C-alpha positions as CSV (number, residue, x, y, z in Angstrom):
1,X,0.0,0.0,0.0
2,X,2.9,2.4,0.8
3,X,4.4,1.8,-2.6
4,X,1.1,2.6,-4.3
5,X,0.8,5.8,-2.3
6,X,4.4,6.7,-3.0
7,X,4.1,6.2,-6.7
8,X,0.9,8.2,-6.8
9,X,2.6,11.0,-4.8
10,X,5.6,11.0,-7.1
11,X,3.3,11.1,-10.2
12,X,1.2,13.9,-8.8
13,X,4.3,16.0,-7.9
14,X,5.8,15.4,-11.3
15,X,2.6,16.6,-13.0
16,X,2.4,19.6,-10.7
17,X,6.0,20.6,-11.6
18,X,5.3,20.1,-15.3
19,X,2.2,22.3,-15.1
20,X,3.9,25.1,-13.2
21,X,6.9,25.0,-15.6
22,X,4.6,25.0,-18.7
23,X,2.6,27.9,-17.3
24,X,5.7,30.1,-17.1
25,X,6.9,29.0,-20.6
26,X,5.6,31.3,-23.3
27,X,6.4,29.2,-26.3
28,X,6.1,25.5,-27.1
29,X,9.2,23.5,-27.9
30,X,8.9,21.3,-31.0
31,X,7.1,18.1,-30.0
32,X,6.1,19.3,-26.5
33,X,2.6,18.5,-25.4
34,X,1.6,21.1,-22.8
35,X,-1.1,20.4,-20.2
36,X,-4.2,22.4,-20.6
37,X,-5.4,23.2,-17.1
38,X,-7.4,25.9,-15.4
39,X,-6.1,29.3,-16.6
40,X,-4.5,27.9,-19.8
41,X,-7.2,29.6,-22.1
42,X,-6.3,33.0,-20.6
43,X,-2.6,32.2,-21.0
44,X,-3.1,31.3,-24.6
45,X,-5.2,34.5,-25.3
46,X,-2.7,36.7,-23.5
47,X,0.3,35.1,-25.2
48,X,-1.2,35.8,-28.7
49,X,-2.7,39.2,-27.9
50,X,-2.5,41.6,-30.9
51,X,-1.8,38.9,-33.4
52,X,-4.1,36.6,-35.4
53,X,-4.2,33.1,-34.1
54,X,-6.2,29.9,-34.9
55,X,-7.1,27.7,-32.0
56,X,-8.3,24.3,-33.0
57,X,-9.9,21.8,-30.6
58,X,-9.7,18.2,-31.7
59,X,-9.5,14.6,-30.4
60,X,-7.9,11.3,-31.3
61,X,-11.2,9.5,-31.2
62,X,-13.0,12.1,-33.3
63,X,-13.4,10.7,-36.9
64,X,-13.7,14.1,-38.6
65,X,-10.7,15.4,-36.6
66,X,-8.5,12.5,-37.9
67,X,-9.5,13.3,-41.5
68,X,-8.9,17.0,-41.0
69,X,-5.5,17.0,-39.2
70,X,-3.4,16.4,-42.4
71,X,-5.1,19.5,-43.9
72,X,-4.0,21.6,-41.0
73,X,-0.4,20.4,-41.5
74,X,-0.6,21.3,-45.2
75,X,-2.0,24.7,-44.4
76,X,0.7,25.3,-41.8
77,X,3.4,24.5,-44.3
78,X,1.7,26.6,-47.0
79,X,1.2,29.6,-44.7
80,X,4.1,30.3,-42.4
81,X,2.1,33.3,-41.2
82,X,-0.4,30.9,-39.6
83,X,-0.2,30.9,-35.8
84,X,-1.8,27.6,-34.9
85,X,-2.6,26.3,-31.5
86,X,-3.9,22.7,-31.3
87,X,-5.7,21.5,-28.2
88,X,-6.7,17.9,-27.7
89,X,-10.1,18.2,-26.0
90,X,-11.4,14.7,-26.7
91,X,-14.4,13.6,-24.6
92,X,-12.6,10.3,-24.1
93,X,-9.4,10.9,-22.0
94,X,-6.3,10.3,-24.2
95,X,-2.9,9.3,-23.1
96,X,-0.2,11.8,-24.1
97,X,1.6,9.1,-26.2
98,X,-1.4,8.5,-28.5
99,X,-1.9,12.3,-28.9
100,X,1.8,12.9,-29.7
101,X,1.9,9.9,-32.1
102,X,-1.1,11.4,-34.0
103,X,0.5,14.9,-34.1
104,X,3.7,13.4,-35.4
105,X,2.0,11.2,-38.0
106,X,0.1,14.2,-39.3
107,X,3.1,16.6,-39.4
108,X,1.8,18.8,-36.6
109,X,4.2,17.9,-33.7
110,X,5.9,21.3,-34.1
111,X,2.8,23.3,-33.6
112,X,1.8,24.8,-30.2
113,X,0.2,21.6,-28.8
114,X,-1.9,21.2,-25.7
115,X,-3.9,18.4,-24.1
116,X,-6.8,18.7,-21.6
117,X,-5.1,17.7,-18.3
118,X,-7.9,18.2,-15.7
119,X,-10.4,15.5,-14.8
120,X,-13.0,18.3,-14.5
121,X,-13.1,19.0,-18.3
122,X,-16.4,20.8,-18.0
123,X,-14.6,23.5,-16.0
124,X,-12.0,23.8,-18.8
125,X,-14.7,24.0,-21.5
126,X,-16.6,26.6,-19.5
127,X,-13.5,28.9,-19.3
128,X,-13.4,28.8,-23.1
129,X,-17.1,29.2,-23.8
130,X,-19.8,28.6,-21.2
131,X,-22.1,27.3,-23.9
132,X,-19.6,24.7,-25.2
133,X,-20.7,21.1,-24.5
134,X,-17.5,19.6,-25.9
135,X,-18.3,18.9,-29.5
136,X,-15.3,18.7,-31.7
137,X,-13.8,19.7,-34.1
138,X,-14.1,23.3,-33.0
139,X,-11.9,26.1,-34.3
140,X,-11.6,29.7,-33.1
141,X,-10.2,32.4,-35.2
142,X,-9.0,35.1,-32.9
143,X,-8.2,38.4,-34.7
144,X,-5.6,41.0,-34.0
145,X,-8.4,43.0,-32.2
146,X,-9.3,40.0,-30.0
147,X,-12.5,39.3,-31.9
148,X,-13.4,35.6,-31.7
149,X,-15.0,33.7,-34.6
150,X,-16.1,30.1,-34.0
151,X,-16.2,27.4,-36.7
152,X,-18.1,24.3,-35.6
153,X,-17.2,21.1,-37.4
154,X,-14.5,20.7,-40.0
155,X,-12.9,24.0,-40.9
156,X,-12.7,25.0,-44.6
157,X,-9.0,25.8,-45.4
158,X,-10.1,28.4,-47.9
159,X,-12.0,30.3,-45.2
160,X,-8.9,30.1,-43.0
161,X,-6.7,31.5,-45.8
162,X,-9.2,34.3,-46.5
163,X,-9.3,35.2,-42.8
164,X,-5.5,35.3,-42.6
165,X,-5.5,37.6,-45.6
166,X,-8.1,39.9,-43.9
167,X,-5.9,40.0,-40.8
168,X,-3.1,41.5,-43.0
169,X,-0.9,38.4,-42.6
170,X,0.2,37.8,-46.2
171,X,1.8,34.5,-47.3
172,X,5.6,34.5,-47.2
């Protein structure tokens, strides 16, 4: 019993250190999967204030998400001006290894990647949008002025390109 408690304590402390370290880290290292916890939404918004950003919520068990992910990779390669934040918000808890494997397989491991890391996911969703019930895929276009536009379901890459052009972020 003591071993189980000790292992649980070590795992909890390790996770707490990872969360506090990631909360103070402004940018994501390539391949890093950051824990999305209470306050992460505000951290993302503040970290991208004044610049256009696309925030995409997806899941490993979401069929449309699996089909859509390679398209995000293609768009990211095509448009280096695209500031893309990917957040795994699957209704079914995912282990970080399967999330990382999918991001790597689809060419998105180098994006700013997050994973819901709180058992109380309803609280996380409420911080993002009190009306959001967890349906994915869901994409938010956040303009330079902070205006938020939601795209429910699979996002049309042509609409993302047009939005980027409107934001004054020309292709390089």
